[in-house]
C-alpha positions, -999 to 999 in steps of 0.1 A, spaced: -902 -527 839 -870 -540 852 -867 -559 819 -873 -526 800 -846 -509 821 -821 -536 814 -829 -535 777 -824 -497 778 -791 -501 797 -779 -526 772 -790 -504 743 -769 -474 756 -736 -490 752 -745 -504 718 -759 -470 708 -726 -453 720 -706 -478 700 -727 -472 670 -723 -435 674 -685 -438 677 -684 -461 646 -707 -436 627 -684 -408 637 -653 -427 626 -670 -435 593 -679 -399 588 -642 -389 594 -630 -416 570 -656 -404 544 -643 -368 547 -607 -380 543 -617 -401 513 -635 -370 498 -604 -349 503 -582 -376 487 -606 -378 457 -605 -340 454 -567 -341 454 -566 -369 428 -590 -349 406 -567 -319 408 -537 -340 401 -555 -355 371 -562 -321 357 -526 -310 363 -514 -341 347 -536 -334 316 -521 -299 314 -486 -313 317 -492 -338 289 -505 -310 267 -474 -289 276 -452 -318 269 -466 -323 234 -461 -286 227 -425 -288 239 -418 -319 218 -431 -300 188 -408 -271 196 -378 -294 200 -385 -310 166 -387 -274 151 -355 -264 167 -338 -296 154 -350 -288 120 -337 -252 122 -304 -264 136 -301 -288 106 -309 -260 81 -284 -237 98 -258 -264 96 -264 -269 58 -263 -231 53 -230 -229 72 -216 -256 50 -229 -239 18 -213 -206 30 -180 -223 38 -179 -238 3 -188 -204 -12 -160 -187 8 -135 -213 -4 -146 -207 -40 -143 -169 -36 -108 -172 -21 -98 -195 -50 -112 -169 -75 -94 -141 -58 -62 -160 -58 -65 -169 -94 -74 -133 -102 -44 -120 -84 -22 -146 -101 -35 -136 -135 -30 -99 -128 6 -105 -117 13 -126 -149 -3 -99 -169 17 -71 -154 49 -91 -158 42 -96 -195 36 -58 -198 70 -51 -182 88 -70 -209 
């Protein structure tokens, strides 16, 4: 029985070591699960951000197109304004010449 007692005594430290290792592995497993969970959340958030980014890029493209259209419209209006001023000047000049001719 002494041999059985010494085997049991030797088994206790080995059992305690295994229990500590098992506990450490369980803690590490829990940490890894938490990390995996965070990574999954980050993956989902990243997918949402990519979708938002695509939408924002489309909006920027639309705004650039609108800005270009507004710029062309401004140029057209500026040319129209110059034409109208020229017409008005010509009209006034013709009216002055006409009234001068009538005065004679």
